[in-house]
C-alpha positions as protocol buffer text, in pm:
chain_id: "A"
residue {
  index: 1
  type: MET
  ca { x: 0 y: 0 z: 0 }
}
residue {
  index: 2
  type: GLN
  ca { x: 273 y: 244 z: 94 }
}
residue {
  index: 3
  type: THR
  ca { x: 471 y: 184 z: -224 }
}
residue {
  index: 4
  type: ILE
  ca { x: 157 y: 244 z: -432 }
}
residue {
  index: 5
  type: THR
  ca { x: 73 y: 557 z: -236 }
}
residue {
  index: 6
  type: LEU
  ca { x: 429 y: 685 z: -281 }
}
residue {
  index: 7
  type: LYS
  ca { x: 401 y: 599 z: -654 }
}
residue {
  index: 8
  type: LEU
  ca { x: 734 y: 418 z: -648 }
}
residue {
  index: 9
  type: GLN
  ca { x: 870 y: 237 z: -952 }
}
residue {
  index: 10
  type: PRO
  ca { x: 911 y: -141 z: -897 }
}
residue {
  index: 11
  type: ALA
  ca { x: 1286 y: -114 z: -833 }
}
residue {
  index: 12
  type: GLU
  ca { x: 1234 y: 171 z: -585 }
}
residue {
  index: 13
  type: ALA
  ca { x: 947 y: -15 z: -420 }
}
residue {
  index: 14
  type: LEU
  ca { x: 1157 y: -328 z: -374 }
}
residue {
  index: 15
  type: THR
  ca { x: 1436 y: -123 z: -217 }
}
residue {
  index: 16
  type: TYR
  ca { x: 1183 y: 48 z: 10 }
}
residue {
  index: 17
  type: LEU
  ca { x: 1036 y: -285 z: 115 }
}
residue {
  index: 18
  type: GLN
  ca { x: 1380 y: -430 z: 178 }
}
residue {
  index: 19
  type: ASP
  ca { x: 1462 y: -131 z: 401 }
}
residue {
  index: 20
  type: CYS
  ca { x: 1144 y: -212 z: 594 }
}
residue {
  index: 21
  type: GLY
  ca { x: 1263 y: -571 z: 642 }
}
residue {
  index: 22
  type: ILE
  ca { x: 1047 y: -728 z: 370 }
}
residue {
  index: 23
  type: LYS
  ca { x: 1235 y: -923 z: 105 }
}
residue {
  index: 24
  type: MET
  ca { x: 1034 y: -987 z: -211 }
}
residue {
  index: 25
  type: ALA
  ca { x: 1095 y: -1081 z: -571 }
}
residue {
  index: 26
  type: ARG
  ca { x: 992 y: -840 z: -846 }
}
residue {
  index: 27
  type: ARG
  ca { x: 727 y: -1080 z: -981 }
}
residue {
  index: 28
  type: SER
  ca { x: 576 y: -1122 z: -636 }
}
residue {
  index: 29
  type: TYR
  ca { x: 568 y: -746 z: -585 }
}
residue {
  index: 30
  type: LEU
  ca { x: 392 y: -691 z: -918 }
}
residue {
  index: 31
  type: ARG
  ca { x: 143 y: -968 z: -841 }
}
residue {
  index: 32
  type: TYR
  ca { x: 61 y: -817 z: -498 }
}
residue {
  index: 33
  type: LYS
  ca { x: 39 y: -467 z: -646 }
}
residue {
  index: 34
  type: LYS
  ca { x: -209 y: -586 z: -909 }
}
residue {
  index: 35
  type: LYS
  ca { x: -416 y: -762 z: -642 }
}
residue {
  index: 36
  type: VAL
  ca { x: -427 y: -453 z: -420 }
}
residue {
  index: 37
  type: GLU
  ca { x: -524 y: -231 z: -713 }
}
residue {
  index: 38
  type: SER
  ca { x: -800 y: -472 z: -815 }
}
residue {
  index: 39
  type: MET
  ca { x: -948 y: -448 z: -464 }
}
residue {
  index: 40
  type: LYS
  ca { x: -981 y: -68 z: -483 }
}
residue {
  index: 41
  type: TRP
  ca { x: -1363 y: -60 z: -480 }
}
residue {
  index: 42
  type: GLN
  ca { x: -1390 y: -318 z: -204 }
}
residue {
  index: 43
  type: ARG
  ca { x: -1153 y: -111 z: 8 }
}
residue {
  index: 44
  type: LEU
  ca { x: -1352 y: 207 z: -60 }
}
residue {
  index: 45
  type: ILE
  ca { x: -1677 y: 39 z: 41 }
}
residue {
  index: 46
  type: HIS
  ca { x: -1515 y: -97 z: 357 }
}
residue {
  index: 47
  type: ALA
  ca { x: -1376 y: 248 z: 444 }
}
residue {
  index: 48
  type: SER
  ca { x: -1713 y: 416 z: 389 }
}
residue {
  index: 49
  type: ASN
  ca { x: -1889 y: 161 z: 609 }
}
residue {
  index: 50
  type: LEU
  ca { x: -1628 y: 207 z: 880 }
}
residue {
  index: 51
  type: PHE
  ca { x: -1658 y: 586 z: 857 }
}
residue {
  index: 52
  type: THR
  ca { x: -2038 y: 567 z: 885 }
}
residue {
  index: 53
  type: GLU
  ca { x: -2018 y: 343 z: 1191 }
}
residue {
  index: 54
  type: GLN
  ca { x: -1761 y: 568 z: 1361 }
}
residue {
  index: 55
  type: HIS
  ca { x: -1969 y: 875 z: 1282 }
}
residue {
  index: 56
  type: LEU
  ca { x: -2283 y: 722 z: 1434 }
}
residue {
  index: 57
  type: GLN
  ca { x: -2090 y: 615 z: 1746 }
}
residue {
  index: 58
  type: ARG
  ca { x: -1963 y: 971 z: 1788 }
}
residue {
  index: 59
  type: ILE
  ca { x: -2317 y: 1109 z: 1756 }
}
residue {
  index: 60
  type: ASP
  ca { x: -2440 y: 862 z: 2019 }
}
residue {
  index: 61
  type: ARG
  ca { x: -2159 y: 962 z: 2255 }
}
residue {
  index: 62
  type: LEU
  ca { x: -2229 y: 1332 z: 2208 }
}
residue {
  index: 63
  type: GLU
  ca { x: -2598 y: 1279 z: 2279 }
}
residue {
  index: 64
  type: LEU
  ca { x: -2510 y: 1098 z: 2601 }
}
residue {
  index: 65
  type: VAL
  ca { x: -2268 y: 1374 z: 2703 }
}
residue {
  index: 66
  type: GLU
  ca { x: -2529 y: 1639 z: 2629 }
}
residue {
  index: 67
  type: GLU
  ca { x: -2787 y: 1454 z: 2836 }
}
residue {
  index: 68
  type: LEU
  ca { x: -2547 y: 1436 z: 3132 }
}
residue {
  index: 69
  type: MET
  ca { x: -2457 y: 1803 z: 3094 }
}
residue {
  index: 70
  type: TRP
  ca { x: -2825 y: 1904 z: 3112 }
}
residue {
  index: 71
  type: LYS
  ca { x: -2861 y: 1694 z: 3425 }
}
residue {
  index: 72
  type: HIS
  ca { x: -2567 y: 1876 z: 3585 }
}
residue {
  index: 73
  type: TYR
  ca { x: -2706 y: 2209 z: 3468 }
}
residue {
  index: 74
  type: HIS
  ca { x: -3037 y: 2149 z: 3648 }
}
residue {
  index: 75
  type: GLU
  ca { x: -2857 y: 2035 z: 3964 }
}
residue {
  index: 76
  type: GLU
  ca { x: -2611 y: 2327 z: 3973 }
}
residue {
  index: 77
  type: PRO
  ca { x: -2708 y: 2601 z: 4221 }
}
residue {
  index: 78
  type: GLN
  ca { x: -2450 y: 2863 z: 4116 }
}
residue {
  index: 79
  type: PRO
  ca { x: -2551 y: 3083 z: 3818 }
}
residue {
  index: 80
  type: TYR
  ca { x: -2191 y: 3126 z: 3696 }
}
residue {
  index: 81
  type: ARG
  ca { x: -2141 y: 2750 z: 3670 }
}
residue {
  index: 82
  type: LYS
  ca { x: -2480 y: 2715 z: 3500 }
}
residue {
  index: 83
  type: VAL
  ca { x: -2364 y: 2958 z: 3232 }
}
residue {
  index: 84
  type: LYS
  ca { x: -2041 y: 2760 z: 3186 }
}
residue {
  index: 85
  type: ILE
  ca { x: -2239 y: 2437 z: 3146 }
}
residue {
  index: 86
  type: LEU
  ca { x: -2467 y: 2607 z: 2891 }
}
residue {
  index: 87
  type: GLU
  ca { x: -2162 y: 2727 z: 2697 }
}
residue {
  index: 88
  type: SER
  ca { x: -2030 y: 2371 z: 2692 }
}
residue {
  index: 89
  type: ILE
  ca { x: -2363 y: 2239 z: 2568 }
}
residue {
  index: 90
  type: VAL
  ca { x: -2368 y: 2497 z: 2288 }
}
residue {
  index: 91
  type: ASN
  ca { x: -2011 y: 2405 z: 2190 }
}
residue {
  index: 92
  type: ILE
  ca { x: -2098 y: 2038 z: 2134 }
}
residue {
  index: 93
  type: GLN
  ca { x: -2393 y: 2123 z: 1909 }
}
residue {
  index: 94
  type: PRO
  ca { x: -2341 y: 2065 z: 1538 }
}
residue {
  index: 95
  type: PHE
  ca { x: -2260 y: 2372 z: 1335 }
}
residue {
  index: 96
  type: THR
  ca { x: -2543 y: 2471 z: 1104 }
}
residue {
  index: 97
  type: ILE
  ca { x: -2530 y: 2722 z: 822 }
}
residue {
  index: 98
  type: LYS
  ca { x: -2830 y: 2951 z: 799 }
}
residue {
  index: 99
  type: ARG
  ca { x: -2945 y: 3029 z: 448 }
}
């Protein structure tokens, strides 16, 4: 993956791999490179699914944090601290663009 990303020529890629402790023949390298390139769409789909799952987990966590912050807000007797909690709640809200 790194040699493809760096756009190395086969000879450069083999030297790079050898420096990383991986010894490989030129034919093997070309075979692996072709296989990785043929899996491009599968890798993109996997990455998008992973991104979606991570994004939803982050939203769930933020909703939980917001819920706890509101609980602390209602329990807080000091006005100054209430304002600070409100500022924190506002800061975790998603940014929306008004049109």
